[in-house]
Structure formats: structure tokens, C-alpha cells
C-alpha positions as CSV (number, residue, x, y, z in Angstrom):
1,M,202.8,122.2,331.2
2,I,205.4,123.4,328.7
3,P,204.2,126.7,327.4
4,F,205.3,126.3,323.8
5,I,203.4,123.0,323.6
6,N,200.1,124.5,324.9
7,A,200.2,127.7,322.8
8,P,199.4,126.2,319.4
9,F,196.4,124.3,320.8
10,V,195.0,127.5,322.4
11,W,195.4,129.4,319.2
12,L,193.8,126.7,317.0
13,A,190.9,126.3,319.6
14,D,190.1,130.0,319.2
15,K,190.0,129.7,315.5
16,I,187.7,126.7,315.1
17,G,185.7,126.9,318.3
18,A,186.9,123.7,319.9
19,G,188.4,123.2,323.4
20,P,192.2,123.1,323.7
21,D,192.1,119.8,325.5
22,E,189.9,118.3,322.8
23,L,192.5,119.2,320.2
24,K,195.3,117.8,322.3
25,L,193.4,114.5,322.6
26,V,193.0,114.2,318.9
27,F,196.7,115.2,318.5
28,S,197.8,112.5,320.9
29,F,195.8,109.9,318.8
30,L,197.5,111.1,315.6
31,L,200.9,111.2,317.2
32,S,200.5,107.6,318.5
33,Y,200.7,106.3,314.9
34,P,204.3,107.2,314.1
35,L,205.2,106.4,317.7
36,A,203.5,103.0,317.4
37,G,205.5,102.4,314.2
38,L,208.7,103.1,316.2
39,L,207.6,100.8,319.0
40,K,207.0,98.0,316.6
41,R,210.5,98.4,315.3
42,V,212.2,97.9,318.7
43,P,214.1,94.6,318.5
44,D,212.0,91.6,319.5
45,A,214.8,90.5,321.7
46,R,214.6,93.6,323.8
47,P,211.2,93.7,325.5
48,E,212.5,95.9,328.2
49,F,213.1,98.7,325.7
50,K,209.5,98.3,324.5
51,N,208.3,98.8,328.0
52,L,210.5,101.8,328.7
53,F,209.5,103.4,325.4
54,S,205.8,103.0,326.0
55,I,206.0,104.2,329.6
56,S,207.9,107.3,328.5
57,I,205.4,108.3,325.9
58,S,202.5,107.8,328.3
59,L,204.3,110.1,330.8
60,F,204.7,112.7,328.1
61,Y,201.0,112.5,327.3
62,L,199.9,112.8,330.9
63,V,202.4,115.4,332.1
64,G,203.9,117.2,329.1
65,L,200.7,117.4,327.0
66,F,197.8,117.5,329.5
67,D,199.6,118.7,332.6
68,L,197.8,115.9,334.5
69,W,200.2,115.5,337.5
70,D,197.2,114.6,339.7
71,G,196.2,112.2,337.0
72,L,199.6,110.5,337.0
73,R,199.3,110.1,340.8
74,T,195.9,108.6,340.4
75,I,197.0,106.0,337.9
76,L,200.1,105.2,340.1
77,I,197.9,104.7,343.2
78,S,195.6,102.3,341.3
79,A,198.5,100.4,339.7
80,I,200.7,100.1,342.8
81,G,197.7,99.3,345.1
82,T,196.5,96.6,342.7
83,Y,200.0,95.0,342.4
84,A,200.4,95.0,346.2
85,I,196.9,93.4,346.7
86,A,197.7,90.8,344.1
87,K,201.1,90.0,345.7
88,Y,200.3,90.0,349.4
89,L,196.8,88.5,349.2
90,R,197.5,86.1,346.4
91,G,196.4,83.0,348.2
92,S,193.2,84.5,349.5
93,P,189.9,83.8,347.7
94,Y,188.9,87.3,348.5
95,M,191.9,88.9,346.8
96,P,190.2,89.8,343.4
97,W,187.2,91.2,345.3
98,V,189.5,93.4,347.5
99,G,191.2,94.6,344.3
100,F,187.8,95.2,342.6
101,V,186.4,97.3,345.6
102,F,189.7,99.2,345.9
103,L,189.7,100.1,342.2
104,M,186.0,100.9,341.9
105,G,186.1,103.0,345.1
106,H,189.1,104.9,344.0
107,M,187.5,105.6,340.6
108,S,184.2,106.6,342.3
109,V,186.0,109.4,344.2
110,N,187.3,110.8,340.9
111,H,184.0,110.5,339.2
112,I,182.4,112.6,342.0
113,A,185.2,115.2,341.7
114,R,184.7,115.4,337.9
115,Q,181.0,115.7,338.4
116,Q,181.5,118.6,340.8
117,A,184.0,120.3,338.5
118,N,181.4,120.2,335.7
119,S,183.9,120.9,332.9
120,P,183.0,118.5,330.0
121,R,185.4,120.1,327.5
122,S,188.5,119.6,329.6
123,V,190.3,116.3,329.8
124,D,190.7,114.7,333.2
125,I,192.0,111.4,334.3
126,T,188.7,109.5,334.7
127,G,188.7,108.2,331.1
128,A,192.1,106.7,331.6
129,Q,191.2,105.4,335.0
130,M,188.1,103.7,333.6
131,V,190.4,101.8,331.2
132,A,192.8,101.0,334.1
133,V,189.9,99.7,336.2
134,M,189.1,97.1,333.5
135,K,192.7,96.1,333.0
136,L,193.7,96.0,336.7
137,S,190.6,94.2,338.0
138,A,191.1,91.6,335.3
139,F,194.7,91.3,336.4
140,C,193.6,90.4,339.9
141,W,191.3,87.7,338.6
142,N,194.1,86.3,336.3
143,V,196.4,86.1,339.3
144,A,193.8,84.5,341.4
145,D,193.1,81.9,338.7
146,G,196.9,81.1,338.7
147,V,196.8,79.5,342.1
148,L,193.7,77.3,341.3
149,P,193.9,73.8,339.7
150,E,193.2,73.8,336.0
151,T,190.3,71.4,336.6
152,D,188.4,74.2,338.3
153,L,188.9,76.7,335.5
154,S,187.1,77.4,332.2
155,D,189.0,77.5,328.9
156,F,189.0,81.3,329.1
157,Q,190.4,81.3,332.6
158,K,193.1,78.8,331.6
159,D,194.1,81.0,328.7
160,R,194.4,84.2,330.9
161,R,195.7,82.8,334.2
162,L,198.9,84.1,335.7
163,V,200.9,81.4,337.5
164,E,203.6,84.0,338.5
165,L,203.4,87.7,339.1
166,P,205.0,89.7,336.3
167,S,208.0,91.8,336.8
168,L,207.4,95.4,337.8
169,L,208.7,96.7,334.5
170,N,206.4,94.4,332.5
171,Y,203.5,95.4,334.7
172,A,204.2,99.1,334.3
173,G,204.5,98.6,330.5
174,Y,201.0,97.0,330.6
175,V,199.5,99.8,332.7
176,F,201.1,102.6,330.6
177,F,200.7,101.1,327.1
178,F,200.4,104.5,325.3
179,P,198.3,103.7,322.3
180,S,195.3,102.8,324.5
181,M,196.1,104.4,327.8
182,L,193.8,107.4,327.6
183,I,190.5,105.9,326.3
184,G,191.2,102.3,325.6
185,P,190.8,99.7,324.3
186,A,191.5,97.5,327.3
187,F,193.1,94.1,327.2
188,D,194.4,91.4,329.6
189,F,198.0,91.1,330.8
190,V,198.5,87.8,329.1
191,E,197.7,89.4,325.8
192,Y,200.3,92.1,326.5
193,R,202.9,89.6,327.5
194,R,202.4,87.5,324.4
195,W,202.8,90.7,322.3
196,L,205.9,91.6,324.3
197,D,207.6,88.2,323.8
198,T,206.1,87.8,320.3
199,T,204.5,84.4,321.1
200,M,201.3,86.0,320.0
201,F,202.6,85.9,316.4
202,E,203.6,82.2,316.3
203,V,201.9,80.6,313.3
204,P,199.9,77.4,314.1
205,A,201.1,74.1,312.6
206,N,197.9,73.8,310.5
207,V,198.8,77.0,308.5
208,D,200.5,76.4,305.2
209,P,204.0,78.0,305.5
210,S,203.4,79.7,302.1
211,K,200.4,81.5,303.6
212,K,202.4,82.8,306.6
213,P,201.8,86.6,307.0
214,P,204.6,88.8,305.7
215,T,207.0,90.4,308.2
216,R,209.7,93.0,307.9
217,R,213.2,91.4,307.9
218,K,213.4,88.8,310.7
219,R,210.8,90.3,313.0
220,K,207.8,88.1,314.0
221,I,205.2,90.9,314.0
222,P,203.3,90.8,310.7
223,R,203.1,93.9,308.6
224,S,200.2,96.0,309.9
225,G,200.6,99.3,308.2
226,T,197.7,99.0,305.7
227,P,195.0,97.9,308.2
228,A,196.2,100.5,310.7
229,M,196.0,103.3,308.1
230,K,192.5,102.2,307.1
231,K,191.5,102.6,310.8
232,L,193.1,106.0,310.9
233,A,191.3,107.2,307.8
234,L,188.0,105.9,309.0
235,G,188.5,107.4,312.4
236,L,189.3,110.8,310.9
237,I,186.1,110.6,308.8
238,W,184.0,110.0,311.9
239,T,185.9,112.7,313.8
240,F,185.3,115.2,310.9
241,S,181.7,114.2,310.8
242,F,181.4,114.9,314.5
243,L,183.0,118.3,314.2
244,K,180.6,119.3,311.3
245,L,177.4,117.9,312.9
246,S,178.1,119.1,316.4
247,A,177.7,122.7,315.3
248,H,174.0,121.9,314.7
249,Y,173.2,118.8,316.8
250,Y,174.7,119.3,320.3
251,P,172.9,118.0,323.4
252,E,171.9,121.4,324.7
253,V,169.8,122.0,321.5
254,L,167.2,119.6,323.0
255,L,166.7,122.0,325.9
256,E,166.5,125.2,323.9
257,D,163.1,127.0,323.4
258,K,163.4,126.6,319.7
259,F,163.2,122.8,320.0
260,V,159.6,122.9,321.2
261,T,158.5,124.9,318.1
262,Y,159.3,122.0,315.9
263,G,156.7,119.4,314.9
264,F,156.8,116.0,316.6
265,L,158.5,114.2,313.6
266,H,161.0,117.1,313.3
267,R,161.8,116.6,317.0
268,L,162.4,112.9,316.5
269,V,164.9,113.7,313.7
270,V,166.8,116.2,315.8
271,L,166.8,113.8,318.8
272,H,168.2,111.0,316.7
273,M,170.8,113.3,315.1
274,V,172.0,114.5,318.5
275,G,172.6,110.9,319.5
276,F,174.2,110.1,316.1
277,T,176.5,113.1,316.4
278,A,177.6,112.0,319.9
279,R,178.3,108.5,318.6
280,C,180.4,109.9,315.8
281,K,182.9,111.2,318.4
282,Y,183.2,107.8,320.0
283,Y,183.4,106.1,316.6
284,G,186.3,108.4,315.7
285,V,188.4,108.2,318.8
286,W,187.9,104.4,319.4
287,T,188.7,103.6,315.8
288,M,191.9,105.7,315.8
289,T,193.2,104.2,319.0
290,E,192.4,100.7,317.7
291,G,194.4,101.5,314.6
292,A,197.4,102.6,316.7
293,C,197.3,99.3,318.6
294,I,197.1,97.5,315.3
295,L,200.2,99.3,314.0
296,A,202.1,98.3,317.2
297,G,201.0,94.7,316.6
298,L,198.8,94.2,319.6
299,G,195.6,94.0,317.5
300,F,196.7,90.7,315.9
301,K,194.1,88.0,316.4
302,G,195.4,85.2,314.2
303,V,195.7,83.8,310.7
304,D,193.0,82.1,308.7
305,P,194.6,78.6,307.9
306,K,192.9,78.4,304.6
307,T,193.4,81.8,303.1
308,G,196.4,83.1,305.1
309,K,194.5,86.3,305.8
310,V,195.5,88.0,309.0
311,S,192.8,89.2,311.5
312,W,193.5,92.5,313.3
313,E,190.3,92.6,315.4
314,R,191.6,91.5,318.8
315,L,191.0,95.0,320.3
316,R,188.0,96.1,318.2
317,N,185.9,98.2,320.5
318,I,183.1,99.5,318.2
319,D,181.2,98.4,315.1
320,P,179.5,101.5,313.8
321,W,177.7,99.7,311.0
322,E,176.1,97.2,313.4
323,V,175.1,100.0,315.8
324,E,173.5,102.3,313.2
325,F,171.7,99.5,311.4
326,A,170.8,97.3,314.4
327,Q,167.3,95.8,314.2
328,N,167.2,94.7,317.8
329,T,168.4,95.9,321.2
330,R,170.9,93.2,321.8
331,G,172.6,93.8,318.4
332,Y,172.7,97.5,319.2
333,L,174.2,97.2,322.6
334,G,176.5,94.3,321.7
335,A,178.3,96.3,319.0
336,W,178.9,99.3,321.3
337,N,181.9,99.4,323.6
338,I,182.7,95.8,322.9
339,N,185.7,95.5,325.3
340,T,183.6,96.8,328.2
341,N,181.0,94.2,327.4
342,Q,183.6,91.5,327.5
343,W,185.0,92.8,330.8
344,L,181.6,92.8,332.4
345,R,180.9,89.3,331.2
346,N,184.2,87.7,332.1
347,Y,185.2,89.5,335.3
348,V,181.8,90.4,336.9
349,Y,178.8,88.4,335.6
350,L,180.6,85.0,335.6
351,R,182.7,85.7,338.7
352,V,179.8,86.3,341.1
353,T,178.3,83.0,340.2
354,P,179.4,80.0,342.4
355,R,181.3,77.3,340.6
356,G,179.0,74.7,339.1
357,K,175.9,77.0,339.1
358,K,174.3,79.0,336.3
359,P,174.3,82.8,336.6
360,G,171.0,84.2,337.8
361,F,169.5,87.4,339.2
362,R,172.4,88.2,341.6
363,A,174.9,88.0,338.7
364,S,172.7,90.3,336.6
365,L,172.2,92.7,339.4
366,A,176.0,92.8,340.2
367,T,176.8,93.4,336.5
368,F,174.2,96.2,336.2
369,T,175.5,97.9,339.3
370,T,179.1,97.6,338.2
371,S,178.3,99.0,334.8
372,A,176.4,102.0,336.2
373,F,179.0,102.8,338.8
374,W,181.8,102.4,336.3
375,H,180.3,105.1,334.1
376,G,179.8,107.5,336.9
377,F,177.1,109.1,339.1
378,Y,175.2,111.5,336.8
379,P,171.4,110.8,337.2
380,G,171.1,110.6,333.4
381,Y,173.2,107.5,333.3
382,Y,170.8,105.6,335.6
383,L,167.7,106.8,333.8
384,S,169.2,105.4,330.6
385,F,170.2,102.1,332.2
386,V,166.9,101.4,333.9
387,L,164.8,102.3,330.8
388,A,167.1,100.2,328.5
389,S,166.6,97.2,330.8
390,F,162.8,97.3,330.3
391,I,163.2,98.1,326.6
392,Q,165.3,95.0,326.1
393,T,162.8,92.8,327.9
394,V,160.0,94.0,325.7
395,A,162.0,93.8,322.5
396,K,162.9,90.2,323.3
397,K,159.2,89.3,323.6
398,L,158.3,91.2,320.5
399,R,160.9,89.3,318.5
400,R,159.9,86.0,319.8
401,F,156.1,86.3,319.2
402,F,155.9,88.5,316.1
403,R,159.0,87.7,314.0
404,P,157.8,84.1,313.2
405,F,154.9,85.6,311.1
406,F,157.5,86.8,308.6
407,L,159.4,83.5,308.3
408,D,158.5,80.3,306.6
409,P,157.4,77.9,309.5
410,K,159.2,74.9,308.0
411,T,162.4,76.3,306.5
412,Q,162.8,79.4,308.7
413,Q,163.6,81.3,305.5
414,P,162.4,84.9,305.3
415,L,159.2,85.6,303.4
416,P,158.9,88.6,301.1
417,S,157.2,90.5,303.9
418,K,160.3,90.1,306.1
419,K,161.7,93.2,304.6
420,L,158.9,95.2,306.1
421,Y,159.5,93.6,309.5
422,D,163.3,94.4,309.2
423,F,162.6,98.0,308.3
424,A,160.1,98.5,311.1
425,S,162.5,96.8,313.6
426,W,165.4,99.1,312.5
427,I,163.3,102.3,312.8
428,T,161.9,101.2,316.2
429,T,165.3,100.2,317.6
430,Q,167.0,103.4,316.5
431,L,164.3,105.8,317.6
432,T,163.9,103.9,320.9
433,F,167.6,104.1,321.7
434,S,167.8,107.7,320.6
435,Y,165.2,108.4,323.3
436,A,166.8,106.1,325.9
437,A,170.3,107.5,325.4
438,A,169.4,111.1,325.6
439,P,169.9,111.3,329.4
440,F,173.4,109.9,328.9
441,L,174.1,113.2,327.0
442,I,172.0,115.6,329.1
443,L,173.3,114.1,332.4
444,S,171.1,116.0,334.8
445,F,167.8,114.5,336.0
446,S,165.6,117.5,335.4
447,G,167.1,118.1,332.0
448,S,166.6,114.5,331.0
449,V,163.0,114.5,332.0
450,T,162.5,117.7,330.2
451,V,163.8,116.2,327.0
452,W,161.7,113.1,327.4
453,A,158.6,115.3,328.0
454,R,159.2,117.3,324.9
455,V,158.8,114.1,322.8
456,Y,155.8,113.0,324.9
457,F,157.7,110.2,326.7
458,Y,157.1,108.0,323.6
459,A,159.6,105.3,324.4
460,V,158.3,105.0,328.0
461,V,154.7,104.9,327.0
462,G,155.4,102.4,324.2
463,T,157.4,100.2,326.6
464,L,154.6,100.3,329.3
465,V,151.9,99.5,326.7
466,L,153.8,96.5,325.4
467,M,154.5,95.3,328.9
468,G,150.8,95.5,329.6
469,F,150.0,93.6,326.4
470,F,152.4,90.8,327.2
471,A,150.8,90.5,330.7
472,S,147.3,90.4,329.3
473,P,145.3,87.7,327.6
474,G,146.3,89.3,324.3
475,V,149.5,87.4,324.2
476,K,147.5,84.1,324.3
477,V,145.8,85.2,321.1
478,V,149.2,85.7,319.4
479,K,150.4,82.3,320.7
480,K,147.3,80.6,319.4
481,A,147.7,82.2,316.0
482,L,151.3,81.0,315.8
483,E,150.3,77.5,316.8
484,Q,147.6,77.4,314.1
485,R,149.9,78.7,311.5
486,N,152.6,76.2,312.5
487,A,150.1,73.3,312.7
488,K,149.1,74.0,309.1
489,A,152.8,73.8,308.1
490,G,153.4,70.6,310.2
491,V,155.5,72.2,312.9
492,V,155.1,70.5,316.3
493,T,153.8,72.3,319.4
494,D,155.1,71.4,322.8
495,K,152.0,69.8,324.3
496,K,153.3,69.6,327.8
497,S,153.8,73.3,328.2
498,G,151.3,74.5,325.6
499,D,154.0,76.7,324.1
500,L,155.7,76.6,320.8
501,K,158.9,74.6,320.4
502,R,161.6,77.3,320.3
503,T,163.2,77.7,316.9
504,A,165.2,80.4,315.1
505,S,161.9,82.1,314.4
506,T,160.2,81.9,317.9
507,D,163.2,82.5,320.1
508,S,165.0,85.7,320.7
509,L,168.2,86.7,318.9
510,S,170.1,85.0,321.7
511,S,168.8,82.6,324.3
512,S,171.5,83.7,326.6
513,R,170.4,85.7,329.7
514,E,173.8,87.4,329.9
515,P,173.3,91.2,330.2
516,V,174.9,93.5,327.6
517,M,176.6,96.6,329.0
518,G,175.2,95.5,332.3
519,I,171.6,95.8,331.0
520,S,169.5,92.8,331.8
521,A,168.4,90.6,328.8
522,D,165.0,89.9,330.4
523,M,164.1,92.2,333.3
524,E,160.8,90.4,333.9
525,E,162.5,87.0,334.3
526,E,165.2,88.6,336.6
527,L,162.5,90.0,338.9
528,D,160.6,86.7,338.9
529,E,163.9,85.0,339.9
530,M,164.5,87.6,342.6
531,V,161.0,86.8,344.1
532,R,161.8,83.0,343.9
533,E,165.1,83.6,345.7
534,V,163.5,85.6,348.4
535,K,160.8,82.9,348.9
536,R,163.5,80.2,349.1
537,E,165.4,82.3,351.7
538,V,162.3,82.8,353.8
539,E,161.5,79.1,353.7
540,V,165.1,78.2,354.7
541,R,164.9,80.6,357.6
542,R,161.6,79.2,358.7
543,A,162.9,75.7,358.6
544,R,165.9,76.7,360.7
545,S,163.7,78.4,363.2
546,R,161.5,75.3,363.5
547,E,164.5,73.2,363.9
548,N,166.0,75.4,366.6
549,S,162.6,75.4,368.4
550,L,162.5,71.6,368.2
551,V,166.0,71.3,369.7
552,K,165.1,73.7,372.5
553,D,161.9,71.7,373.3
554,M,163.9,68.5,373.3
555,K,166.4,70.0,375.7
556,K,163.6,71.1,378.0
557,A,162.0,67.6,377.9
558,M,165.4,66.1,378.9
């Protein structure tokens, strides 16, 4: 590392009590804004200059700022290995899986090394590698889709497929796109290529020319300074909030002796504030990196044909408002780390399912496993994931059976009492996830269990009690009450199944079984399906055994 670059960060770190690498990370995000402005001003006709500029800045960040020579080697191994796999195994149906295993295995080695180093305040390469795994595994699938007939592809696959391998320079520019290299957001190569050749900014024919977004001079990239600066300002507010709150609400406070002297409600407040403080950090850094991508033009999502308003939410990775005011588990998880959710859905969940079949238990299990391994191997991660799966299952049933009592049966419009339901749902969702996410911050198994015990395992107990209720005759009482209520209002009951016809009031927030962040939407249904699959497999094997025995008997008789 260049000494005169490191010295100011060490001096400032001593003054404010932060880590030098943490300050460097924030500095890199801030520096990315003027550099993204310069990148945007590279002539549209010279995409090779855009690539070279982006690569050079990323190299400065990795080597000049963070002294991550090993990190640079790690990214190069992943990038070169992936390109070689995509090129030489292009015609094989196993190519994307080979690439996936290679990338996940390589990242797992670094996760273990980081866990052994146990230096949370220093910046290592695993964050950038996690982003690279999403981008490069998606790249393998896009290349694999490029050799398949379009009739075998979904609309999403058609849009992202790569019929030809990109040039090495374009590929390197994609891997080392500096505004998002260190912590994301991730995106597909097709999106980068469309940004590079400016086809992303072509205005559709149905847009009035007078409503075409303004550009500077003859460039195609619309002006993006204002939305980018808004993201920067918001990101700084979240970062400042984190710095202020982290002096009081840091994860270790939950393990201090002082914590157990508080009353139960006080402990709940502290537990929630520790989680909120940790989220502020992610809100800040993800919002700032998104803003830098917007300034470069890559955040462009399209133009409203009626109003001419430009959307810059292509790379949105977080929705703080939706997370903090979520009234259900799916809304909470769906607004967190949005790009990772999309990657898990498009390149894991839907890919393990054979063509022509609906995703089932195996797809959910593969997604859950991938999400867990992608995050790392701290025991706390797995405690959070497993508990969240059961929480989501219970929450889905609660919404289905109790929310209808607060809606008009005929119109599905909320009754005055719905405000009470919304408030109770919000409080329950926030406190439950404050509990479930605590191991994600504590990391160790013993520390996580200690924190849970200090708040009397309230989320575990509540989840188990509700699971017991939904497995008991009590749920039939609730169903009958709903049926009687709906019958008075003239709402039809499904006589064949004896269940209510699903409506906006009786169904869950989403009828989709797709997991969110790898967490199953309905753990009970997944387990039931697993049992059914095992039974089917046993029956198939028995049938084959009987058939083989019959063939042997026939041969003996002959």
C-alpha cells in the first residue's frame, strides 16, 4: 500500500474510533461519484475506453487503497476460471453447474479463511467475491441459454441469453465495474453490454419525442445527476445514523452483563435497536453504491411513455421504508438485498427445476442451501435461516386465517378495525425479525443462544405455539367462524374441499411458493412434499424390484 494514502485514514480512525478500512470503504464510495461522472462522459463511440477506465479504478481500489493483492488474485481466478468454463464447455448441459460449483467452492474457501481470521473491522475480498459469484454464475447460465432454441426459453432467458462469448475486454469491464465491484449491486452481462453500447437508452416508439429524457449534448445517456445526488444524500444520512447509533447499540451489548439487568420490554427495545443500527450500515452503503451506478447511467430502467419520467431503479438493492414498516415476513425479506433475491430466483430456484415442471421441494432446498453457503459458515447464519423458515410458514397461515376478520367479506375493503390488525402485524413482524436476525450479528452459536435465552426465546416459543395451534382442532374453529361470517355476507364456500374459496382476504400476501432470500415460503408444505417424493421414490424402486424379479422368474422358467 502507498504510505501517504494509508496515513490519513489511520489518523482519522484514531480520532473517531472507527477502523481505517471502514473509512477507506466509505471514501471509495464517495470517490466513485466524481469518477462515475467522468465515466459517463467517455464518448459513447469508445466503449473500450469505458472498460479500461473502469478496470483501472477497480485496480486502484483493490491494490492502491486496500492493499488486497490476494484479493485481486482471487477475483482473477474466479473471472478467468468462469470464462474458460463457459468457453470450453459451452455445448455441455452441465457447463453452468460446473461454473456454479467452481465459484461457490472457491468462495467457500475464502469464507472459511475470513472466519478463521476473525477480523470484522478489516476489509477482505469476500464481499467483492460474493458479488462476483452472482454475476459470474449468471454469466454461465446466460451463455448456456445462448445455445438453446428460443422455444425452450422463458422471456427472461431470451432477454439475458448470450449467443456469442463477449470479448475479453468487455468481460473484464463487466467483472471490474468499479461503482459496484466491492459490495454490489450485481447485474447481468447483457445489462452491462447494453449500457456499454448505449442500446439501453433507446427510447421506445410509443414514447412521445417531446417527452424524451434530456441528455447532455449528443450523448444517449440521460442526465442522472439529480437522482444520483439524492441517493448519495440518503446514503450519507443512513451512514451517519449508523455511526451515531453504533456507539450505543452494537451487537456485543446483547452479551454484556448490563443487558440482563434491564426489564423484558427494555431488552426488546435494545434488541430491536441493535438490529436497526446494523441495517443502517447496509442502507447507507447499498444506497451510495446504487447512486454511483445511477450517475454512470447503469441504473436506467426505462421511460414512462405517458409522463416521460425516467426510472433509475434497475439496480435498487434495498428499500428501507418497506423493511422498517413491513407488516409481514415476505414483505420484510423481499425488500432486503433485492438483487440477491433475484439472483437466487432466476439462477438457482428456477434452474434446478426440469423444463415443463413446477418448482418443488428440491428447488426450495437448493435455494436455501445456496443462500446459506453464499453468506458463509458462521453458525449464527444457519440459526437465523432455519428459524426464519418456520416463522414465514406460521406468518403465512396467520395472515390467511385471521386477516379476513378485518376486511369486508364482499368488497375486500378494510374495516375500521384493520388499523389495529396492521399495527399488531407491524409490531409482531419487526420484533420477530429482530430476534431471528440477532444470530446474524452475533455469529457464534453459543453467543446466539445466549442472546435468545436472555429474551426468553420469545420468537421460538411463539412460533412453536402457533404451529401447534394450526396442527390442532383449533384451526377448524377459526375456519368455521370464517365460513359463517362469509355465508352471512353471501360469499361462497368451496363445498368440495370444505375450505374457503381463496380471495385477497383469505390467501397469503403471495400465492407463490418461491422462497425469499432462500427462506421457504411454507416450510410445512415443503416437508410434506419431501415425504411425498420419498414415498414415490420408494414405490418406483419397489415396482422396479418386482419387475426384475418377474423377469428372472421368466428366464428360469424358460
